[in-house]
N, C-alpha and C positions, 0 to 999 in steps of 0.2 A: 441427498447427494453430499459426499464428503468435500471439504474445502480443498482447493487446489493451490499449492504454494506457488509463489512467483519465482520461477526458475530463471537462470541466466538467459534462456531463449524465449521466455514467456511473451515479452513485448514484440520481439521479432516475429513470432508466429501469428501475431494479431495486427500487424501493420506492414504494409508494403514499403513504408517510408523509414523503417528502423532496421538497421543492419544487425546481424548477430553480435557483432562487437559492441555496437551502441547499446543493445539490449542488456548485455552483460554489465557494461559500465553503469547503466541506469539502475540495474538491480543492486549492484554493490553500493551505489550512492544512497539508495533507499535504505539499505541495511545500516549504513554508516550513520544516518540521521534517525534511526530507530523507527522508520515507517514499517520496515519488515524486520521480523525476528531472525535468528540464526538459521531457521528452517525455511525462510521465505514466506511465512505467514504474515498477513497484514495486521499490524498492531492497532491501527485506528484509521478511520476514514479521513483522508486529508482534505476532503471537501468541507468538513465541519470547521467553522471558524473557531480557532483556539485563541485563548488569551495571550497577550504579548508579555512574556516575562514573568507574569504573576501566577501562572498555572503550573502545577506539577505535571510531570509526564503522565499521560493517561487521563488527563483532565481536560475538559473543553472550556469554552467561554464561561467566565465567572465561576470557575471551579466545578462545573457539573461534570459528572463522569461520562467519558466517551466509551461507547460500546465497541468491543473488538469487532472489526470489520470482516465479514465473511466474503472472500473473493468470489465465491460462486454466486452469491446474491448480487454482488456488484456487477458481475458479468451479465446476469440476466437483466438487470436494470439498464445496462449500457447497450444491450442488444448483442452481446458477444456470445 
């Protein structure tokens, strides 16, 4: 199954509590902090504890490499 990018309405379609406008703002904020790339693909799993200040982008706690997160796998794990 191919990965699905996080589009401006992605969160809206998955929650009755998020409006289309909020969904778009959240998507843009995630792009701004590099959680999502320019195409909406997830760069890393935000649930992984990352080092504070000492780790380069794309590295996790104590400098270990963080795998690129597949949105489809996360959806399955979350029951979406």
